C-alpha positions in Angstrom: -0.1 0.0 0.0 1.2 3.4 -1.0 1.6 6.5 1.5 -0.6 9.1 0.1 1.8 11.7 1.0 4.5 9.9 -1.0 2.2 10.1 -4.0 1.9 13.8 -3.7 5.6 14.4 -3.3 6.2 12.3 -6.5 3.7 14.5 -8.5 3.4 18.1 -7.1 1.3 19.1 -10.4 2.1 20.8 -13.5 2.7 24.1 -11.6 3.9 22.8 -8.3 6.5 20.9 -9.9 8.3 24.2 -10.7 7.7 25.9 -7.3 11.2 25.8 -6.2 12.2 27.9 -9.2 9.2 30.1 -9.5 8.0 30.8 -6.0 8.2 34.4 -5.0 8.7 35.6 -8.4 6.5 34.1 -11.0 4.2 32.5 -8.6 3.1 34.1 -5.2 4.9 37.4 -6.0 4.5 40.2 -3.3 3.3 43.5 -4.6 3.3 46.0 -2.0 2.1 49.7 -1.6 -1.2 51.3 -2.4 -3.1 49.3 -5.1 -2.6 51.4 -8.3 -0.8 51.1 -11.6 2.6 51.7 -9.9 3.5 49.1 -7.1 6.6 47.9 -5.5 8.0 44.6 -6.3 11.2 43.2 -4.7 12.4 46.8 -3.9 11.5 48.3 -7.3 8.7 50.5 -8.4 7.0 48.6 -11.3 4.1 49.6 -13.8 1.7 47.1 -12.9 -0.9 45.4 -15.4 -2.0 42.5 -13.3 -4.7 43.8 -11.0 -8.5 43.3 -12.0 -9.1 46.8 -10.3 -11.1 47.7 -13.4 -12.8 50.9 -12.2 -10.0 52.0 -9.8 -12.1 51.6 -6.7 -9.5 49.6 -4.7 -7.8 52.8 -3.5 -10.5 55.3 -4.1 -10.7 57.8 -1.2 -14.4 57.4 -0.6 -14.0 53.6 -0.5 -11.1 53.7 1.8 -13.1 56.0 4.3 -16.1 53.7 4.0 -14.2 50.5 4.7 -12.6 52.1 7.9 -16.1 53.2 9.0 -17.4 49.7 8.4 -14.7 48.1 10.4 -15.2 50.6 13.2 -18.9 50.3 13.1 -19.4 46.6 13.1 -16.0 45.0 13.8 -14.8 42.1 11.6 -16.9 39.4 13.2 -20.5 40.7 12.6 -22.8 39.0 11.6 -21.9 35.8 13.3 -23.3 32.6 11.8 -24.5 31.5 8.4 -27.1 33.8 6.6 -30.0 31.4 7.1 -29.4 30.9 10.8 -28.2 34.3 12.3 -26.2 36.2 9.8 -28.7 38.2 7.9 -29.0 42.2 8.0 -30.7 45.2 6.4 -27.4 45.8 4.8 -27.2 42.5 3.0 -30.7 42.7 1.7 -30.1 46.5 0.5 -27.1 45.3 -1.3 -29.1 42.3 -2.9 -31.7 44.9 -4.1 -29.2 47.2 -5.6 -27.5 44.5 -7.4 -30.7 43.2 -8.8 -31.5 46.6 -10.1 -28.0 46.9 -11.8 -28.1 43.5 -13.6 -31.8 43.9 -14.3 -32.9 40.7 -12.4 -35.9 40.3 -9.9 -33.7 39.0 -7.0 -30.2 38.3 -6.0 -28.4 36.2 -3.3 -24.9 37.3 -1.9 -22.3 34.7 -1.7 -19.3 34.9 0.4 -16.8 33.7 -2.1 -17.3 33.9 -5.9 -15.6 30.7 -7.0 -17.4 28.8 -4.4 -20.7 30.4 -5.4 -20.5 29.0 -9.0 -19.5 25.5 -7.9 -22.3 25.4 -5.3 -24.9 26.9 -7.5 -24.4 24.4 -10.3 -24.3 21.6 -7.6 -27.8 22.8 -6.3 -29.4 23.4 -9.8 -28.9 20.1 -11.5 -29.5 16.5 -10.4 -28.4 13.2 -12.0 -31.1 13.2 -14.5 -30.1 16.6 -15.9 -27.6 17.5 -18.7 -24.9 20.2 -18.6 -23.7 21.8 -21.9 -20.6 24.1 -21.3 -18.1 26.1 -23.3 -14.6 24.5 -23.5 -12.7 27.4 -22.2 -14.9 28.0 -19.2 -13.3 29.2 -16.0 -12.0 26.7 -13.4 -15.0 27.3 -11.2 -17.5 26.2 -13.8 -15.3 23.1 -14.6 -15.3 22.3 -10.7 -19.0 22.7 -10.6 -19.5 20.4 -13.7 -17.1 17.9 -12.2 -19.6 17.6 -9.1 -22.5 16.9 -11.5 -23.6 13.2 -11.3 -25.2 13.3 -14.6 -24.1 13.8 -18.3 -22.4 16.7 -19.7 -21.3 17.9 -23.0 -18.7 20.4 -23.9 -18.8 22.7 -27.0 -15.9 24.2 -28.7 -15.1 27.7 -27.6 -17.7 30.1 -28.8 -18.4 27.8 -31.7 -22.3 28.0 -32.2 -22.2 25.2 -34.7 -20.7 22.9 -32.3 -23.0 24.3 -29.6 -26.0 23.1 -31.7 -24.4 19.7 -32.3 -24.0 19.2 -28.4 -27.5 20.4 -27.8 -29.0 17.7 -30.2 -27.1 15.0 -28.2 -28.2 16.7 -24.8 -31.8 17.0 -26.0 -31.9 13.4 -26.9 -30.3 12.2 -23.6 -32.6 14.5 -21.6 -35.7 13.2 -23.1 -34.5 9.6 -22.2 -33.6 10.6 -18.5 -36.7 12.8 -18.0 -34.1 15.5 -17.0 -33.5 19.1 -18.2 -30.6 21.1 -19.8 -28.4 23.7 -18.3 -26.1 25.6 -20.6 -23.2 27.4 -18.8 -20.7 30.0 -20.5 -19.1 33.3 -19.6 -19.8 36.8 -20.4 -16.1 37.8 -20.7 -13.5 35.1 -21.1 -10.8 36.2 -18.8 -7.8 34.8 -20.7 -8.8 35.6 -24.3 -10.7 38.7 -23.6 -13.5 37.8 -26.0 -17.3 38.0 -25.1 -19.3 34.8 -24.8 -21.9 34.4 -27.8 -24.6 35.1 -25.4 -27.2 36.5 -28.0 -26.7 33.7 -30.4 -27.0 31.1 -27.7 -30.2 32.8 -26.4 -31.7 32.9 -29.9 -31.4 29.0 -30.0 -33.9 28.9 -27.2 -36.4 28.9 -30.0 -35.0 25.7 -31.1 -34.0 23.9 -27.9 -35.2 23.8 -24.3 -32.7 24.9 -21.9 -31.8 27.3 -19.2 -28.7 29.6 -19.4 -26.2 30.3 -16.6 -23.6 33.0 -17.3 -20.5 33.7 -15.4 -19.9 37.3 -15.8 -17.3 37.9 -13.4 -15.2 40.3 -15.7 -18.3 41.7 -17.3 -20.2 43.3 -14.4 -19.5 46.9 -13.9 -17.3 47.1 -17.1 -19.6 45.9 -20.0 -22.9 47.6 -20.9 -23.9 51.3 -20.9 -24.8 51.1 -17.2 -22.1 48.4 -16.3 -24.9 45.8 -16.0 -22.8 43.2 -17.8 -22.2 41.6 -21.0 -26.0 40.7 -21.4 -26.7 44.3 -21.3 -23.8 44.9 -23.8 -25.4 42.6 -26.1 -29.0 43.6 -25.5 -30.0 40.2 -24.3 -30.0 40.2 -20.5 -33.4 39.0 -20.4 -32.4 35.7 -21.8 -29.9 34.9 -19.1 -31.8 32.8 -16.6 -29.0 32.9 -13.8 -26.5 35.6 -13.6 -23.2 35.5 -11.6 -21.1 38.3 -10.8 -18.0 38.7 -8.6 -16.9 41.4 -6.2 -13.2 40.8 -6.8 -12.8 42.6 -9.9 -14.7 45.8 -10.7 -15.8 46.0 -7.1 -12.4 45.6 -5.8 -13.3 43.5 -2.9 -14.2 39.8 -2.3 -17.4 37.6 -2.7 -20.0 37.2 -5.3 -23.7 37.2 -6.2 -26.1 35.3 -8.2 -29.3 36.9 -9.7 -32.3 35.4 -11.4 -36.0 35.4 -10.8 -37.4 35.5 -7.4 -38.4 31.7 -7.5 -34.9 30.5 -8.3 -33.1 32.7 -5.8 -35.3 31.4 -3.0 -34.4 28.1 -4.2 -30.7 28.8 -3.9 -31.2 30.5 -0.5 -32.4 27.2 0.8 -30.2 24.7 -1.1 -26.8 26.2 -1.8 -24.8 24.2 0.7 -21.9 26.6 0.6 -24.2 29.4 1.9 -26.3 27.3 4.2 -23.3 25.9 6.0 -20.8 28.7 5.9 -20.6 32.0 7.7 -22.3 35.2 6.0 -20.4 37.8 4.2 -19.0 40.0 7.0 -20.8 43.2 7.5 -17.8 45.6 7.0 -17.4 44.1 3.5 -21.2 44.4 2.7 -21.1 48.2 3.9 -18.1 48.9 1.7 -19.8 47.1 -1.2 -22.8 49.4 -0.8 -20.4 52.2 -1.3 -18.8 50.7 -4.2 -22.2 50.0 -6.0 -23.1 53.7 -5.3 -19.9 54.9 -7.0 -20.4 52.5 -9.9 -23.8 53.8 -10.6 -23.1 57.5 -10.1 -19.7 57.8 -12.0 -20.0 56.3 -15.4 -16.8 58.1 -16.2 -14.9 55.5 -14.4 -16.0 53.0 -16.9 -15.4 55.6 -19.7 -11.9 56.0 -18.6 -11.4 52.3 -18.4 -12.5 52.0 -21.9 -10.3 54.9 -23.2 -7.3 53.2 -21.6 -8.1 49.6 -23.0 -8.8 51.0 -26.5 -5.7 53.0 -26.6 -3.6 50.1 -25.3 -5.1 47.7 -27.9 -4.9 50.0 -30.9 -1.4 51.0 -30.1 -0.4 47.3 -29.8 -2.1 46.3 -33.0 -0.4 49.2 -34.8 2.9 48.1 -33.3 2.6 44.6 -35.0 1.1 42.6 -32.1 -1.3 39.9 -32.1 -3.9 40.6 -29.4 -6.3 37.8 -30.7 -10.1 38.3 -30.8 -10.4 40.4 -27.6 -13.5 42.6 -27.7 -13.3 43.7 -24.0 -10.9 45.5 -21.9 -8.8 42.1 -21.2 -5.8 42.4 -23.5 -3.8 39.3 -24.3 -0.5 39.8 -26.2 0.3 36.6 -28.2 3.8 35.6 -29.0 5.8 32.5 -30.0 8.6 31.0 -27.9 9.5 28.3 -25.3 8.9 28.4 -21.6 12.6 29.4 -21.0 12.3 32.1 -23.3 9.1 33.3 -21.8 10.6 33.5 -18.2 13.7 35.4 -19.4 11.5 37.7 -21.3 9.3 38.4 -18.1 12.4 38.9 -16.0 13.7 41.4 -18.4 10.4 43.2 -18.4 10.4 43.3 -14.6 14.0 43.9 -13.9 15.1 46.2 -16.9 11.9 47.8 -18.1 10.0 48.1 -14.8 6.7 46.4 -16.1 4.8 43.7 -14.1 2.3 41.7 -16.2 1.2 38.0 -16.1 2.7 35.3 -18.1 0.7 32.4 -19.5 2.5 29.3 -20.9 2.0 25.7 -21.4 0.0 23.7 -19.8 -2.5 26.6 -19.8 -2.0 27.1 -23.4 -0.3 25.0 -26.3 3.4 24.5 -26.3 5.3 27.1 -28.2 2.9 29.9 -27.3 3.4 32.7 -24.8 0.6 35.2 -23.7 1.5 38.4 -21.7 -2.0 39.3 -20.3 -2.6 43.0 -19.7 -5.4 44.3 -17.5 -6.1 48.0 -18.0 -7.9 49.9 -15.4 -9.4 53.4 -15.0 -6.4 54.6 -13.0 -3.7 53.7 -15.7 -2.6 56.8 -18.0 -1.9 57.4 -21.5 1.8 57.6 -20.5 1.6 54.1 -19.0 0.1 52.9 -22.3 2.8 54.6 -24.5 5.6 53.3 -22.4 4.4 49.8 -22.4 3.9 49.6 -26.1 7.6 50.9 -26.6 8.8 48.5 -24.1 7.0 45.5 -25.6 8.2 46.4 -29.0 11.9 46.1 -27.7 11.3 42.7 -25.9 9.5 41.3 -29.1 12.5 42.2 -31.1 14.9 40.5 -28.4 12.6 37.4 -28.3 12.5 36.9 -32.1 16.2 37.8 -32.4 16.9 34.9 -30.1 18.4 36.9 -27.2 16.2 35.1 -24.7 17.5 31.7 -25.8 21.2 32.4 -24.8 22.6 30.5 -21.8 24.5 33.6 -20.6 21.3 35.7 -20.6 19.4 33.0 -18.6 22.4 32.7 -16.0 22.3 36.5 -15.7 18.7 36.7 -15.3 18.7 33.8 -12.6 20.5 36.2 -10.4 17.2 38.1 -10.2 15.4 35.0 -8.6 
């Protein structure tokens, strides 16, 4: 018989296997100072493109003031207990009402952690007779929710409506046999590629197939649509989204999440989502701070306008400089290059140590071998000077990459001193 710890030590996982070399630099880096586009990393001030602080609320003076007031007023413990038992408050209910208005749904349930909310909602909604159909590039929280499903699931190629229809034919045939129903799951904004989910096209197919649509709009709430109501609002099809998920970890610059739907479905979730029934309620200081964030989001559309000015300027400048940013039609900005993992690591170290730019690197196994993505997240607090400098710097590192500079052993040895 094996010792389970020995098994773990022998296989630390595709990322964990490189922990010794990457920890503290590529993984688990420590960014310090006030949350803004320029933060400290290992003793240097870097231009930061890796925070999902889309509207710049994380360090907004009114937000900081309200967060302090909330902690002083309630303490960090309140309310004690799960929401159903002893953890409810007028503040929680007021926030739910405000969010329902924002995303144009009848009712909302707050969740103490966004990732957990998606997993738990999927688990609660479907049973073993039901069928799930989901996009191949769905976020990990969706994949984990699908893994809990005891019934059948079908995956369709990313944003491929023709393949979606093929999977729906299969799902329909099976659901008719089992006596179950079909839940379709996709995203409003795909956080890696930056493209929008084809919500309108999927919703139009409700005329042909019977299903309910669950949309994870973590990146879309607060950023997409004329009022920040999300990707469904942007595509003029919010009514067709049956269950809408949003997070507080991006535009709202906090933690937690919410699910919105009609009153009957939200009532069902209140009484059946195990992660909320058996877990402590979202702390009052956070709820109090979220009410202020929601107020600012509603009162200041110029924050969203500024975000899009920066995003559009960044993306247009990158394309004009000869970069491939894929199919993004949101603020998420992936920059695609070709190269090996060692080249990618050398390039990122060069960016951080010599150009003063911090951004996320994505390589295999997240994407195919030989491809590199540098993922940029613009915010309302970035400036045009930040954009100009970044494009100039990226042009230089691209020349180095394709000129073979990052392949050189001596360069790698020199860069290794930074680790």
